[in-house]
N, C-alpha and C positions, 0 to 999 in steps of 0.2 A: 106749718104752724098747727095744723090739726093733729098731727102725730105728736108734737110736743105737748099739746093740750091733753091728749090721752095718756101719755107716758109720764107726765109730771108727778102724779101721786107716787109712782114707784121710785122715781128719782128722789123725791122729798123724803121717802121712807128711809133711804140710806142715810141722808143727812140727819134726820131726826134720831135715828138709832145711834149714830156715832157721836154727834155733839149738839144736836138741835134742842133736845129737852133740857140738857144741862145749861146751855146758853140761855134759853128762855127763862129758866128758873133764876139765874144770876141777874138777868135784866130786870125781872119783876121785883127782886129784892132791892135794887138800887133806887135811890130817891133823886139823884142828880145825874144828868147826862143820858137819860133814857131815850131822848129824842134821837140822838145820833145812833144809839144802839138799834132802834127800830129802823132807821135808815139803812144801817148795815144789814139787818135781816131782810129788808126789802131787796137790796142789791143781791144778796145771796140767793134769794128765791128767784129773782130774775135770771141769774146765771144758771140756776138749776133748770129753769124753764127752757132756756136756750140750749143747754147741753143735755137735756133729758133723753134724747135718743141714744146717747152714748152711756149715760149713767143708769137708766131704767132697767136694762137687763140684769144688773147686779141686784137691784131691788126685787125683781121677779124671782131670781135665784134664791135670794134670802128668804122670801116668803115660802117658796117651795121647800127649801131646806128646813125651815122652822116647822112647817106642817108635817114633813116626814119625821122629824125628830120627835114631835109630840105624838104622832101616830105610833111610832116604834116604842116609845116610852109607855104609852097607854096599853099597848099590846103586851109588853113585857110585864107590866104591873098586874094585868088580868090573869096571867098564867100562874 
């Protein structure tokens, strides 16, 4: 449980990058039925918490890859 607690932000990162932000925006625009949408989001976050040891390495790799891409791009622009 402690490992899942530590790795959850990295697992949630992958979900947010793929569909999380778009889904949250769609839910916020709705006026009817948002209660069930928030329940769905809670269930998704619960599943992410439970499976975070399996999903989090992809989030960590994503962060490393993004940092390397930005570093290489910055280095290329300075030359």
